[in-house]
DOVEX-796959 format. One record per residue (C-alpha): residue in one letter; x, y, z. Coordinates in steps of 0.5 Angstrom, whole numbers. Layout:
! DOVEX-796959
PT  residu      x      y      z
PT       A      X      Y      Z
...
! end
This chain:
! DOVEX-796959
PT  residu      x      y      z
PT       X      0      0      0
PT       X      6      5      0
PT       X      9      9     -5
PT       X     13      5    -10
PT       X     21      5    -10
PT       X     25      8    -16
PT       X     33      6    -17
PT       X     36     13    -17
PT       X     44     12    -17
PT       X     49      7    -15
PT       X     53     12    -10
PT       X     59      7     -8
PT       X     60     -1     -9
PT       X     63     -6     -3
PT       X     64    -13     -3
PT       X     62    -18      3
PT       X     69    -17      5
PT       X     69     -9      6
PT       X     65     -7     12
PT       X     66      0     12
PT       X     59      1      9
PT       X     56     -6      9
PT       X     55     -5     17
PT       X     55      3     17
PT       X     50      7     22
PT       X     46     11     17
PT       X     43     18     18
PT       X     39     23     14
PT       X     39     31     15
PT       X     33     35     12
PT       X     35     42     12
PT       X     30     44      7
PT       X     28     43      0
PT       X     34     46     -3
PT       X     39     43      2
PT       X     39     36      5
PT       X     44     30      6
PT       X     45     23      8
PT       X     51     20     11
PT       X     54     14     16
PT       X     59     13     21
PT       X     63      7     19
PT       X     66      1     22
PT       X     73      4     22
PT       X     71     11     25
PT       X     70     15     19
PT       X     64     20     17
PT       X     62     20     10
PT       X     56     25      8
PT       X     52     25      1
PT       X     49     31     -2
PT       X     42     28     -2
PT       X     40     34     -8
PT       X     46     33    -12
PT       X     48     26    -10
PT       X     55     27    -10
PT       X     59     25     -4
PT       X     62     31      0
PT       X     70     31      0
PT       X     73     28      6
PT       X     77     35      7
PT       X     70     38      8
PT       X     68     34     14
PT       X     73     37     20
PT       X     74     33     26
PT       X     76     38     32
PT       X     81     37     37
PT       X     81     29     39
PT       X     73     29     37
PT       X     74     22     33
PT       X     76     19     39
PT       X     68     19     41
PT       X     67     14     36
PT       X     72      9     38
PT       X     68      4     42
PT       X     62      4     36
PT       X     62     -2     31
PT       X     57      0     26
PT       X     50     -1     25
PT       X     46     -1     31
PT       X     51      3     36
PT       X     49     10     34
PT       X     43     14     35
PT       X     42     20     31
PT       X     38     27     33
PT       X     38     33     28
PT       X     36     40     31
PT       X     36     45     25
PT       X     44     45     23
PT       X     46     41     29
PT       X     46     33     29
PT       X     48     30     35
PT       X     51     23     34
PT       X     50     18     40
PT       X     55     13     41
PT       X     51      7     45
PT       X     57      4     47
PT       X     61     10     50
PT       X     60     10     58
PT       X     59     18     60
PT       X     64     20     66
PT       X     65     26     70
PT       X     70     31     71
PT       X     76     29     76
PT       X     75     31     83
PT       X     80     34     87
PT       X     81     33     95
PT       X     78     39     99
PT       X     81     38    106
PT       X     77     41    112
PT       X     79     45    118
PT       X     85     49    114
PT       X     81     56    114
PT       X     78     60    119
PT       X     75     67    119
PT       X     75     71    126
PT       X     70     77    126
PT       X     71     82    131
PT       X     64     84    133
PT       X     66     90    138
PT       X     71     93    143
PT       X     71     92    150
PT       X     76     94    155
PT       X     80     90    161
PT       X     77     84    159
PT       X     81     78    155
PT       X     80     77    147
PT       X     83     70    146
PT       X     84     66    140
PT       X     85     58    142
PT       X     88     54    136
PT       X     90     47    136
PT       X     94     44    130
PT       X     92     37    128
PT       X     96     32    133
PT       X     99     38    137
PT       X     98     42    143
PT       X     93     48    144
PT       X     96     55    143
PT       X     93     62    145
PT       X     93     69    143
PT       X     90     74    147
PT       X     89     82    148
PT       X     87     86    153
PT       X     88     94    156
PT       X     93     94    161
PT       X     89     99    165
PT       X     82    102    164
PT       X     80    109    163
PT       X     82    115    168
PT       X     75    115    170
PT       X     69    110    169
PT       X     66    115    164
PT       X     73    116    160
PT       X     76    112    155
PT       X     84    110    155
PT       X     88    115    152
PT       X     90    111    146
PT       X     83    108    144
PT       X     84    102    140
PT       X     80    101    133
PT       X     78     95    130
PT       X     84     95    126
PT       X     89     96    132
PT       X     85     90    136
PT       X     86     85    129
PT       X     93     87    128
PT       X     95     86    135
PT       X     91     79    136
PT       X     95     77    129
PT       X    102     80    131
PT       X    103     83    138
PT       X    110     86    137
PT       X    107     92    134
PT       X    102     93    141
PT       X    104    101    144
PT       X    107    102    150
PT       X    106    107    156
PT       X     99    109    159
PT       X     93    105    156
PT       X     98    100    153
PT       X     96     93    151
PT       X     99     87    153
PT       X     98     80    149
PT       X    101     75    145
PT       X     99     74    137
PT       X     98     69    132
PT       X    104     70    129
PT       X    108     69    136
PT       X    104     62    136
PT       X    109     59    131
PT       X    104     54    128
PT       X    108     51    122
PT       X    104     53    115
PT       X     99     58    118
PT       X     98     65    115
PT       X     93     70    116
PT       X     90     76    112
PT       X     87     82    116
PT       X     81     86    113
PT       X     77     91    116
PT       X     73     87    121
PT       X     76     80    121
PT       X     82     76    120
PT       X     82     70    115
PT       X     87     64    117
PT       X     89     59    113
PT       X     94     53    114
PT       X     97     47    110
PT       X     95     42    116
PT       X     88     42    119
PT       X     87     46    126
PT       X     81     47    131
PT       X     80     54    133
PT       X     76     57    139
PT       X     75     64    141
PT       X     72     68    147
PT       X     72     76    148
PT       X     68     81    152
PT       X     64     80    158
PT       X     59     77    154
PT       X     64     72    151
PT       X     61     73    144
PT       X     65     80    142
PT       X     69     75    137
PT       X     66     70    133
PT       X     69     64    128
PT       X     67     59    123
PT       X     71     55    119
PT       X     67     50    114
PT       X     60     51    116
PT       X     56     56    119
PT       X     48     56    121
PT       X     46     62    118
PT       X     49     66    111
PT       X     48     73    115
PT       X     54     71    120
PT       X     59     71    114
PT       X     64     76    114
PT       X     63     82    109
PT       X     70     81    107
PT       X     74     75    105
PT       X     79     71    101
PT       X     77     70     94
PT       X     75     63     93
PT       X     73     62    100
PT       X     68     56    101
PT       X     63     55    107
PT       X     57     51    108
PT       X     50     54    110
PT       X     47     49    114
PT       X     39     49    114
PT       X     37     43    117
PT       X     39     36    119
PT       X     37     34    112
PT       X     44     34    108
PT       X     40     35    101
PT       X     37     42    104
PT       X     44     45    105
PT       X     48     49    101
PT       X     55     52     99
PT       X     57     59     98
PT       X     64     62     95
PT       X     67     69     96
PT       X     68     72     89
PT       X     73     78     90
PT       X     71     84     86
PT       X     75     84     79
PT       X     80     90     82
PT       X     81     86     89
PT       X     83     79     87
PT       X     87     78     93
PT       X     81     78     97
PT       X     77     84    101
PT       X     71     87     98
PT       X     66     82     94
PT       X     60     78     94
PT       X     58     71     97
PT       X     55     67     91
PT       X     52     60     91
PT       X     58     55     89
PT       X     60     48     89
PT       X     61     44     95
PT       X     64     38     98
PT       X     62     31    100
PT       X     66     25    103
PT       X     68     20     98
PT       X     72     13    102
PT       X     74     17    108
PT       X     77     23    104
PT       X     73     30    103
PT       X     73     32     95
PT       X     70     38     92
PT       X     64     36     87
PT       X     66     35     80
PT       X     65     41     76
PT       X     61     36     71
PT       X     60     32     65
PT       X     67     30     62
PT       X     65     33     55
PT       X     69     28     51
PT       X     65     22     53
PT       X     58     26     52
PT       X     54     26     45
PT       X     58     30     40
PT       X     55     35     34
PT       X     56     34     27
PT       X     55     42     25
PT       X     53     44     18
PT       X     57     51     18
PT       X     55     52     11
PT       X     53     48      4
PT       X     57     42      4
PT       X     61     43     10
PT       X     61     40     17
PT       X     65     40     23
PT       X     65     34     28
PT       X     66     37     35
PT       X     65     36     43
PT       X     59     40     45
PT       X     60     45     50
PT       X     55     42     56
PT       X     54     47     62
PT       X     58     45     68
PT       X     55     44     75
PT       X     56     51     78
PT       X     53     50     85
PT       X     51     44     90
PT       X     54     37     92
PT       X     53     30     90
PT       X     47     30     95
PT       X     44     37     93
PT       X     45     38     86
PT       X     46     30     83
PT       X     49     28     76
PT       X     44     26     71
PT       X     43     19     72
PT       X     47     17     65
PT       X     54     18     69
PT       X     58     12     69
PT       X     53      9     64
PT       X     51      9     57
PT       X     46     14     53
PT       X     42     10     48
PT       X     37     15     45
PT       X     36     22     44
PT       X     30     26     43
PT       X     27     33     43
PT       X     20     35     47
PT       X     17     41     51
PT       X     24     45     49
PT       X     28     40     52
PT       X     34     36     50
PT       X     32     28     52
PT       X     37     22     53
PT       X     35     15     55
PT       X     40     11     59
PT       X     38      4     62
PT       X     31      5     65
PT       X     32     13     66
PT       X     29     19     62
PT       X     34     25     63
PT       X     32     32     60
PT       X     36     38     60
PT       X     34     45     63
PT       X     28     48     59
PT       X     31     52     53
PT       X     38     50     54
PT       X     40     44     51
PT       X     47     43     54
PT       X     45     44     61
PT       X     43     38     66
PT       X     44     41     73
PT       X     40     45     77
PT       X     41     53     77
PT       X     41     53     85
PT       X     41     48     90
PT       X     37     51     95
PT       X     30     50     91
PT       X     27     47     84
PT       X     24     51     79
PT       X     20     49     73
PT       X     26     50     68
PT       X     30     46     72
PT       X     33     39     69
PT       X     28     33     69
PT       X     31     26     71
PT       X     26     20     72
PT       X     27     13     73
PT       X     22      7     70
PT       X     20      3     76
PT       X     18     -4     74
PT       X     18    -11     77
PT       X     22    -13     70
PT       X     28    -10     67
PT       X     25     -4     63
PT       X     32     -1     59
PT       X     29      4     55
PT       X     31      4     47
PT       X     26      9     44
PT       X     21     15     45
PT       X     15     18     41
PT       X     12     25     43
PT       X      5     25     43
PT       X      0     30     46
PT       X     -1     27     52
PT       X      6     26     54
PT       X     12     22     52
PT       X     11     14     50
PT       X     17     10     52
PT       X     19      3     50
PT       X     23     -2     53
PT       X     23     -9     50
PT       X     18    -12     55
PT       X     14     -6     57
PT       X     11      1     55
PT       X     11      8     59
PT       X      8     15     59
PT       X     11     21     61
PT       X      7     26     63
PT       X      5     32     67
PT       X     -2     34     70
PT       X     -1     41     68
PT       X      0     45     62
PT       X      8     44     61
PT       X     12     38     64
PT       X     17     41     70
PT       X     21     37     75
PT       X     16     38     80
PT       X     10     35     77
PT       X     13     30     72
PT       X     10     23     72
PT       X     12     16     69
PT       X      6     11     69
PT       X      6      4     66
PT       X      1      3     60
PT       X      2     -3     57
PT       X      6    -10     57
PT       X      8    -12     50
PT       X     14    -15     48
PT       X     18    -10     43
PT       X     24    -11     39
PT       X     29     -5     39
PT       X     32     -8     32
PT       X     27     -3     29
PT       X     25      4     33
PT       X     18      5     33
PT       X     15     10     28
PT       X      9     15     29
PT       X      5     14     23
PT       X      0     20     25
PT       X     -6     16     28
PT       X     -2     10     31
PT       X      5      8     33
PT       X      8      2     30
PT       X     13     -2     33
PT       X     15    -10     32
PT       X     15    -16     36
PT       X     19    -22     34
PT       X     18    -29     35
PT       X     23    -34     33
PT       X     20    -35     26
PT       X     17    -29     24
PT       X     16    -21     26
PT       X      9    -19     28
PT       X      7    -11     27
PT       X      4     -8     32
PT       X      0     -1     32
PT       X     -1      2     38
PT       X     -7      8     39
PT       X     -6     12     45
PT       X    -13     14     49
PT       X    -11     19     54
PT       X     -7     19     61
PT       X    -12     15     65
PT       X    -13     10     59
PT       X    -10      4     57
PT       X     -8      4     49
PT       X    -11      0     44
PT       X     -6     -5     41
PT       X     -7     -9     34
PT       X     -3    -14     31
PT       X     -4    -11     24
PT       X      0    -16     21
PT       X     -4    -22     23
PT       X     -7    -23     16
PT       X      0    -25     14
PT       X      3    -26     20
PT       X      9    -30     17
PT       X     10    -24     12
PT       X     16    -21     16
PT       X     22    -25     17
PT       X     25    -25     24
PT       X     31    -22     21
PT       X     28    -16     20
! end
């Protein structure tokens, strides 16, 4: 019942021993009526493309491989090992054999930084800083006025400023002598190996090559000095000045996933620190007993690459500039679930780029195909990425997606699912996956939407059944008919 075929041209020749084209993975790029292409990825890691209008092969020098992008094709062995998705002038090439990995993580030792904030200045009371190096003895720096004011309502002859007190707490050798003189011993006099101190307007920033504990006490109330190292209970207690790159964990609740991290970003003209802003940033996790900074994100040379149509008959094959993870940790802003696994299929739906990986459906941020991480670890917004698992009592490795009005129809070899939302648009807050049918289907031939229904195949040992699925809304099971039953053995099992 379909339109007849017509032989047009013989594009190339090969023998059974020449597997370059015999077992290649083919794709089609339909730009418009004046520009269309078809091509293939061969078994020896070549990309060959023909102009579908002129039927002339594009010279190999007009298909440029950037950097080491050809390495992405390494594990593929030809037909069935690649999937293709074309979006305007970009064609994603997905190597189904390539395991996606994360960027390396670096060690992040805790208790090597501390911030001491001066709240106010009181006289005739001790201001003490006690530091205990790891494996060492506690040492104390202190400051106080040796004598008080001449009378109860007069300050000393030389009243101290915040800068004075912080300077003397750091290094007591500069303390003044005489009436109203100050006594004490500074952090410098402790002689802690690897300890450096930077002084700002109202705080000291301590950094050491080895971990240390620190405690402070000052004033009559004991709270005129405050200190924090890697964690703090409230972001408002952070010092207004700090060193560039200083990271602190904000403890919201006992739930680890509710906590978030901030990083001090110094002003462009003050890169050594001082003035700047606290911004949400990457945090750390404990891995095998070692604290490590969260990975910056996806290892791009293991992610799907792009074949970019730069102009007529010219292509560039390159990595995609996937957005790095900028905030959170492995708990509060997890990697997409295809990390340490393979991606088997790509699709577009609801202005999102989607991938299938094992039993998971992963969709990018809305309107940003290259971003698979949350914007903030503090809250989830409607445009954030979507990552869902098809829960089933049987293996449900997904291999294809068909977009429908009521959502996405997901196919595995033993079960079909519907990914949908009860609202107008699909978001990470209300996306739902529900099983809708339990038909066997073969991933040798992808399901095809023919308008009124979805056609997929189901193989038996001797022949292939051709099934037509008609969806009937979110709360109804689909109608599935074996449309090949009238000639049940017409399609062979080798299709």
